[in-house]
N, C-alpha and C positions, 0 to 999 in steps of 0.2 A: 631278779630277773631283768629289770630295766637296765642294769649295768651291763649284762650280757648282750642285750640288744644294741646298746651303744658301742660296745667293743666290736661287735660284728659289723655294725655300720662303719666304724673306723677302718676295719679290715677291707671292706668293699671299697671304701674311698681310696685307701692306699693301693689296692689292686688296679683301680682305674687310673690313678696317678702314674703307675708304673707302665701303663700302655704307651706305645710309641705315639708321638704327636702325629696328627693326621688320621688317627684311628676313628672310625665311625661305626656306630652300632645301631641297628634297627630294633625297636621294641614295640611289638604289636602294631597298632595303627597310628603310633605317635610319630612315624617317619624316621628318618635317619638323624641320629644325634651325634654331635662331636664329643670328644673327650671332655672338653670344658663344659658343655651342656650337661653331660652325664654327671660330672662332679657337682654342679649346681643343684641338680635334681636330688642326688643322694644326700647332699648337705641339708637341703630344705625338708627332706622327708616327704615330699609330695607323692602323688600316685605313681609317677614314672620312677622316682627314686626308690619307692617301696617295691616296685616290680623288679628293679635291678637287684635289690637286696634279696628278694625272693629267688631270683634266678641264680645268684651266687650261692645262696643257702642250699639250693637243690644240687648245684654242682659239687659243693663240698660233701653233701650227704651221699652223693653217688660215689665220690672218691672213698669215703669212709666205708660204705657198704660193699665196695668192690664192683658194683654194677656198671660203672663206667669202663672198667677193664674188661668185664664180660662182654659188653657191647662192642668193644674194639676188636675183640678176637673173633 
């Protein structure tokens, strides 16, 4: 199970790396975070990093379930 968590963390890290430079994301009351800041948080596994992983997991689950497509239509 731990290996799966690390694999997903690496996937999230790679997705953030693929974002254009200058990308900013707001997560809760943490304010606006730059791409570099997001990468540091995901790598460290702190509260913000865990939240970003949780958001990505929900996104992929919505893709898998088809609910993302249902919402768009």
